[in-house]
C-alpha positions as CSV (number, residue, x, y, z in Angstrom):
1,M,0.1,0.1,0.0
2,T,1.5,3.3,-1.1
3,K,0.9,6.5,0.8
4,D,0.0,9.7,-1.1
5,G,2.3,12.5,-0.3
6,K,-0.5,15.0,0.0
7,S,-1.7,15.5,3.4
8,T,-5.2,15.3,4.3
9,F,-4.9,17.0,7.6
10,P,-7.4,20.1,7.6
11,G,-4.8,22.7,9.0
12,S,-5.0,24.6,12.4
13,I,-8.0,25.3,14.3
14,R,-7.1,28.9,14.3
15,D,-7.7,28.8,10.5
16,H,-11.2,27.6,10.9
17,Q,-12.7,29.2,14.0
18,D,-16.0,29.7,12.5
19,A,-16.4,26.1,11.7
20,V,-15.3,25.1,14.9
21,K,-17.6,27.2,16.9
22,A,-20.6,26.1,14.7
23,E,-19.6,22.2,15.2
24,T,-19.2,22.8,19.0
25,E,-22.5,24.3,19.3
26,K,-24.1,21.7,17.3
27,A,-22.4,19.0,19.3
28,S,-23.2,20.5,22.8
29,T,-26.7,20.9,21.7
30,K,-27.1,17.2,21.0
31,I,-25.1,16.2,24.2
32,D,-27.3,18.5,26.4
33,E,-30.5,16.8,24.6
34,A,-29.2,13.4,25.5
35,F,-28.5,14.2,28.9
36,G,-31.9,15.8,29.4
37,K,-33.6,12.7,27.8
38,L,-31.6,10.4,30.0
39,A,-32.6,12.3,33.3
40,K,-36.1,12.0,32.4
41,K,-35.8,8.5,32.1
42,M,-34.2,8.1,35.4
43,R,-36.7,10.7,37.0
44,E,-39.5,8.3,35.6
45,R,-37.7,5.0,37.0
46,A,-37.5,6.6,40.4
47,D,-41.0,7.6,40.4
48,K,-42.1,4.3,39.6
49,A,-39.7,2.6,42.5
50,K,-41.4,5.4,44.8
51,A,-45.0,4.3,43.8
52,K,-44.1,0.5,44.3
53,M,-42.6,1.2,47.7
54,E,-45.4,3.1,48.9
55,A,-47.6,0.3,47.9
56,T,-45.6,-2.6,49.5
57,R,-45.8,-3.4,53.2
58,K,-42.7,-5.9,53.6
59,P,-40.1,-3.9,55.3
60,E,-37.3,-5.8,53.2
61,K,-38.9,-5.1,49.9
62,R,-39.5,-1.5,50.9
63,S,-35.8,-0.9,51.7
64,I,-34.7,-2.4,48.5
65,L,-37.1,-0.1,46.5
66,L,-36.3,2.9,48.7
67,R,-32.6,2.4,47.7
68,R,-33.5,2.0,43.9
69,F,-35.7,5.2,44.2
70,E,-32.5,7.1,45.8
71,L,-30.2,5.6,43.0
72,Y,-32.3,6.8,40.2
73,A,-33.2,10.0,41.8
74,D,-29.5,10.8,42.5
75,A,-28.7,9.9,38.8
76,A,-31.4,12.0,37.4
77,K,-30.2,15.1,39.7
78,H,-26.7,14.6,38.5
79,L,-27.5,14.4,34.8
80,K,-29.5,17.8,35.0
């Protein structure tokens, strides 16, 4: 396999500031949306665990569901 002598490296970032800023904004928006979506899922799971916990009378099962609720709630809070 022979290598072409011409470089495909696009150049320095300073030469393409506008493109870099636009790409950064685009990627940041997508990341924020993904984190928001995941935080919403974690909140829904926390609410579901809390509802199950309130309907359960067995202490062992309640403690398990309480811990599950805490973990999901903490994850949602961290992601927000």
